[in-house]
C-alpha positions in Angstrom: 126.9 -12.2 -63.0 127.6 -15.8 -62.6 124.4 -17.8 -63.6 125.5 -20.7 -61.4 125.9 -18.5 -58.3 123.6 -15.4 -58.7 123.7 -12.6 -56.1 126.6 -10.5 -54.8 130.3 -11.2 -54.7 131.3 -12.8 -51.5 133.8 -10.1 -50.6 131.1 -7.5 -50.9 128.8 -9.5 -48.6 131.5 -9.8 -46.0 132.2 -6.1 -46.2 128.6 -5.2 -45.8 128.4 -7.4 -42.7 131.1 -5.2 -41.1 133.5 -8.2 -40.5 136.1 -6.8 -42.8 136.8 -4.4 -45.6 136.4 -5.8 -49.1 140.2 -5.9 -49.5 140.6 -7.8 -46.2 137.7 -10.1 -47.2 139.6 -11.0 -50.4 142.7 -11.7 -48.3 140.7 -14.0 -46.0 139.4 -15.9 -49.1 143.0 -16.3 -50.4 144.0 -17.7 -46.9 141.3 -20.4 -47.2 139.3 -19.0 -44.2 136.0 -18.3 -46.0 133.4 -20.9 -46.8 130.0 -20.8 -48.5 127.5 -23.5 -47.5 130.5 -25.4 -46.1 132.6 -25.2 -49.2 135.9 -23.5 -48.6 136.6 -20.9 -51.3 139.8 -20.6 -53.2 138.9 -17.5 -55.1 136.8 -14.3 -54.3 135.2 -14.6 -57.8 132.1 -16.2 -56.2 128.7 -14.8 -55.9 126.5 -15.4 -52.9 122.7 -15.5 -53.0 120.0 -15.1 -50.3 120.0 -18.2 -48.2 123.7 -19.0 -48.7 125.6 -19.4 -45.4 128.9 -17.5 -45.5 131.4 -18.3 -42.7 134.8 -17.0 -41.7 136.9 -19.5 -39.8 133.8 -21.6 -39.5 131.7 -18.8 -37.8 128.7 -17.7 -39.9 128.3 -14.1 -40.7 125.7 -12.4 -38.5 122.5 -11.1 -40.1 123.2 -7.8 -41.8 122.4 -4.6 -39.9 121.7 -1.2 -41.2 124.7 0.9 -42.3 125.9 3.2 -39.5 128.3 6.1 -39.6 129.9 7.9 -36.7 131.9 11.2 -36.4 134.8 10.8 -34.0 137.2 13.5 -32.7 140.4 11.5 -32.7 142.8 12.9 -30.1 146.4 13.2 -30.9 148.9 10.6 -29.5 146.8 7.6 -30.6 147.0 5.6 -33.8 144.3 4.6 -36.3 144.6 0.9 -35.9 143.2 -2.0 -34.0 146.5 -2.7 -32.3 150.0 -1.4 -32.3 153.2 -3.5 -32.0 154.8 -0.7 -30.0 152.0 -0.8 -27.5 150.8 2.8 -28.2 147.3 3.9 -27.5 144.8 3.2 -30.4 141.5 4.8 -31.3 139.8 1.6 -30.0 141.3 2.4 -26.5 139.5 5.7 -26.7 136.1 4.7 -28.2 133.3 3.7 -25.9 133.1 -0.1 -25.5 129.4 -0.3 -26.2 129.8 0.8 -29.9 129.5 -1.9 -32.6 132.6 -3.1 -34.5 133.7 0.0 -36.5 136.2 0.5 -39.2 137.9 3.9 -39.9 137.4 5.7 -43.2 140.9 6.9 -44.1 143.5 7.5 -41.4 144.9 10.1 -39.2 148.5 9.6 -38.0 149.7 9.3 -34.4 150.2 13.0 -33.8 147.2 14.3 -35.9 143.8 15.0 -34.5 140.3 15.9 -35.6 137.5 14.3 -37.6 137.7 10.6 -38.2 134.7 8.8 -39.7 133.9 5.3 -38.5 131.5 2.8 -40.0 130.2 -0.7 -39.5 129.9 -1.2 -43.3 132.9 -2.1 -45.4 131.2 -1.0 -48.6 130.6 2.5 -47.3 134.2 2.6 -46.1 135.4 1.7 -49.6 133.0 4.1 -51.3 134.2 7.1 -49.2 137.9 6.2 -49.6 137.8 5.7 -53.4 139.8 8.4 -55.3 136.8 8.7 -57.7 134.7 9.9 -54.8 137.2 12.9 -54.5 135.7 14.2 -51.3 137.7 17.2 -50.0 139.5 16.8 -46.7 140.0 20.1 -44.9 142.6 20.7 -42.2 143.7 23.5 -39.9 147.5 23.4 -39.6 149.9 25.2 -37.2 153.5 25.2 -38.4 156.7 26.8 -37.3 158.3 29.1 -39.9 157.5 31.8 -42.4 154.1 31.6 -44.2 154.2 30.6 -47.9 154.1 33.5 -50.3 151.5 34.0 -53.0 153.5 32.2 -55.8 154.0 29.2 -53.5 150.3 29.0 -52.7 149.5 29.2 -56.4 152.1 26.4 -57.0 150.4 24.2 -54.4 147.1 24.8 -56.0 148.4 23.4 -59.3 150.0 20.3 -57.6 153.6 19.7 -56.6 156.2 16.9 -57.0 158.5 16.1 -54.1 161.2 13.4 -54.3 159.5 11.8 -57.2 156.0 11.7 -55.5 153.3 13.8 -57.2 150.8 15.5 -54.8 147.6 16.7 -56.4 146.4 20.3 -55.9 146.2 21.6 -52.3 144.2 24.8 -51.6 146.0 26.8 -49.0 144.9 29.9 -47.0 146.9 31.8 -44.4 144.8 32.4 -41.3 147.0 34.2 -38.9 150.5 34.4 -37.3 151.1 33.3 -33.7 154.6 34.0 -32.5 156.9 32.0 -34.7 154.0 29.9 -36.0 151.5 30.3 -38.8 148.0 28.9 -38.9 146.9 27.6 -42.3 143.8 26.1 -43.7 144.6 23.4 -46.3 142.2 21.4 -48.4 143.0 18.4 -50.5 141.3 15.4 -52.2 144.0 12.7 -52.2 145.2 12.3 -48.6 148.5 10.5 -49.3 150.4 9.3 -46.2 151.6 12.3 -44.2 151.0 14.5 -47.2 150.6 17.9 -45.5 153.6 17.3 -43.2 155.8 16.4 -46.2 154.7 19.2 -48.4 155.1 21.8 -45.7 158.5 20.4 -44.7 159.6 20.7 -48.3 158.6 24.4 -48.0 160.7 24.9 -44.8 157.8 24.7 -42.4 157.6 22.3 -39.4 154.0 21.2 -38.6 153.4 21.1 -34.8 149.6 20.7 -34.8 147.3 19.2 -37.5 143.5 19.1 -37.1 141.1 17.6 -39.7 138.0 19.7 -39.6 136.0 18.1 -42.3 135.8 15.1 -44.6 133.6 15.8 -47.6 130.1 16.8 -46.3 130.9 15.8 -42.7 132.2 18.3 -40.2 134.1 18.1 -36.9 131.8 20.7 -35.5 131.9 21.0 -31.7 133.0 17.5 -30.9 135.7 17.5 -28.2 138.7 15.2 -28.4 137.6 11.6 -27.7 133.9 12.3 -28.4 131.9 10.3 -30.9 128.5 11.0 -32.4 126.4 8.9 -34.8 125.3 10.5 -38.1 121.5 10.1 -38.4 120.4 7.6 -41.0 118.5 10.2 -43.0 121.5 12.5 -43.0 123.6 9.6 -44.2 121.3 8.9 -47.1 121.1 12.5 -48.0 124.8 13.2 -47.9 126.1 9.9 -49.3 123.2 8.6 -51.4 122.4 5.1 -52.6 121.3 2.4 -50.2 123.5 3.6 -47.3 121.4 4.3 -44.2 118.6 2.0 -45.3 117.8 -1.3 -43.6 119.5 -4.0 -45.5 117.7 -7.0 -47.1 117.8 -10.1 -44.9 119.9 -12.9 -46.3 
């Protein structure tokens, strides 16, 4: 800790406020858009104490609110982003307007659907996305083609390299055949961009539906596409631990 500036790093304070993720907060500092007590910062290596006024573009951060987490059934044909240069529908076009500012934890691509966690707390977002957290993401996948055989399933469970990219172990189970398609349940911990689609394409299967049914301890359950439901604070504390779900100290 810096004895001249005790407290928390400014990027963490911004993240906890819900204004930006910690990475985006560091970018805002680098762009000269963050100030503390009127002093524009040139480095994120600055701690902020209670009573300090942190501002972005001259607008002070609001008083911190308690960490909130929501389960959202992302429909297909929308992107996990605030805006899209191509004008496609985004998750924020689907979410109810009365919700607070929320950030997605991880991503689901345009044509994928299912459980997407949303939070107002950049530190919770960072915590649940860290590789060290290693929460299992579970998917139901419908793909056109022949189901993988037992040696291939065992190979996926050990991890696989495709075009120089290493994919960590993927647990795979064959659920059923449906005409020319096969339904699979696949579980992974990494979640690289379009990982399941690329792995199955490498095996000669074409994914035509992909549904995330769980992210760690959180389940999609009976949420219908477009529906959102808040995780109770006590459940958040029990499932994630730490200070998440508690009322934050006032600055």
